[in-house]
C-alpha positions in Angstrom: 0.0 0.0 0.0 1.6 3.2 -1.1 0.2 5.8 1.3 2.7 7.9 3.4 0.0 8.4 6.1 0.0 4.6 6.8 2.3 3.0 9.3 5.3 1.0 8.1 3.5 -2.3 8.6 0.5 -1.4 6.4 2.8 0.2 3.8 4.7 -3.2 3.6 1.5 -5.0 2.3 1.9 -5.4 -1.4 -0.8 -8.0 -1.9 -3.6 -8.8 0.6 -3.7 -12.4 1.6 -7.2 -13.8 1.6 -8.1 -17.2 2.8 -10.3 -19.9 1.2 -10.8 -21.2 4.7 -14.1 -20.2 6.2 -13.3 -21.5 9.7 -11.2 -20.6 12.7 -8.6 -23.4 12.8 -8.3 -23.0 16.6 -12.0 -22.9 17.3 -12.4 -26.1 15.2 -9.8 -27.8 17.4 -11.8 -27.1 20.6 -15.3 -27.3 19.2 -16.0 -23.6 19.7 -18.0 -21.2 17.5 -16.7 -17.9 16.1 -18.2 -14.6 15.1 -16.0 -13.2 12.3 -12.8 -14.3 10.7 -9.5 -12.5 10.1 -6.4 -13.5 8.0 -2.9 -12.9 9.2 -0.9 -11.0 6.5 2.4 -12.5 7.6 1.6 -16.2 7.7 -1.9 -16.5 6.2 -3.6 -18.3 9.1 -7.3 -17.5 9.4 -8.6 -17.2 13.0 -11.6 -15.6 14.9 -12.0 -11.9 15.8 -12.2 -10.2 19.1 -16.0 -10.4 19.1 -15.6 -14.2 19.3 -15.3 -15.8 22.7 -11.7 -17.0 22.3 -10.2 -14.1 20.3 -7.7 -16.4 18.5 -6.4 -13.8 16.1 -5.4 -11.4 18.9 -3.8 -14.3 20.7 -1.9 -15.1 17.5 -0.6 -11.5 17.3 0.6 -11.6 21.0 2.3 -14.9 20.5 3.8 -14.4 17.0 4.0 -10.6 16.7 2.6 -10.7 13.2 1.3 -7.1 12.9 -1.3 -6.9 10.2 -4.6 -8.7 9.7 -7.3 -8.5 7.0 -11.0 -9.2 7.4 -11.9 -12.6 5.9 -15.5 -11.7 5.8 -17.2 -11.5 2.4 -17.7 -7.9 1.3 -15.3 -6.5 3.8 -12.0 -5.1 2.5 -9.9 -3.7 5.3 -6.6 -4.2 7.2 -5.8 -3.6 10.8 -2.3 -3.1 12.3 -2.1 -4.2 15.9 1.0 -2.4 17.1 0.1 0.9 15.5 -3.7 0.6 16.0 -4.3 1.7 12.4 -7.2 0.7 10.2 -7.4 1.1 6.4 -9.9 0.1 3.8 -8.5 -1.1 0.5 
């Protein structure tokens, strides 16, 4: 993304990774349900959002320090940078 107002993490995104998975891998393992899904832009894993009970994507960020996620919801086109708390639609 070539926008000087964006943080370095968002500027580093050249192509948004989207997932064909429509499940939270971690929720499936424990038999839990999720609300919305997010895809990590570093490793491509798809996990549940903070509105979900287990908040797996935020846990992934804290463990792995992968800074940027994209919404994996149909019709939503946005990115979020955890460390800089910056949101951008694309």
